C-alpha positions in Angstrom: 150.9 45.9 76.9 152.2 45.3 80.4 150.0 42.1 81.2 151.3 39.1 83.3 150.9 35.4 83.7 150.0 33.7 86.7 151.7 31.0 87.7 150.9 28.1 90.8 154.0 27.2 92.6 153.6 22.9 93.8 156.8 21.7 94.9 159.4 22.1 91.9 156.6 22.5 89.5 155.4 25.8 87.9 151.4 25.5 86.5 149.9 28.5 84.5 146.6 29.9 85.7 146.1 32.8 84.0 147.3 34.7 81.2 146.9 38.7 80.3 146.2 39.5 84.4 146.2 43.1 84.9 144.8 42.8 88.8 145.7 40.8 91.6 143.3 42.2 94.7 143.8 40.7 97.8 140.6 38.5 99.1 139.9 35.9 102.2 142.7 35.0 102.6 143.6 34.6 99.1 143.7 36.8 95.9 141.2 37.4 92.9 143.1 37.7 89.8 141.4 39.9 87.0 142.5 39.7 83.1 142.2 42.1 80.6 139.0 40.0 79.1 137.1 40.1 82.3 137.8 37.0 83.4 138.3 36.6 87.6 140.1 33.2 89.9 140.3 33.6 93.0 143.6 31.6 94.5 143.7 30.8 98.1 147.2 31.2 99.2 150.0 33.8 99.6 152.3 35.6 96.4 155.6 33.8 96.3 157.5 36.3 94.3 157.2 38.6 91.5 159.2 38.7 88.0 158.2 42.0 86.8 160.5 42.3 84.1 159.3 38.8 83.1 155.7 39.8 83.7 155.3 36.8 85.6 153.4 36.2 89.2 154.3 33.4 91.2 151.4 32.5 94.1 151.7 29.7 96.3 148.7 27.8 97.5 147.2 27.9 101.3 148.6 24.1 103.1 
């Protein structure tokens, strides 16, 4: 499996917001995350970084 886990970065902390993310799509100043179960979340912000080897997506909320 090649799904990723998505995290929100807030200062020095990282909060898991979704597991098994299959799709990240830009939408209205943020990103729509969709996992392999069809669950969706919208995060208003930017992509901070990606760790492809560790299957992690780091997002930063818009201020």
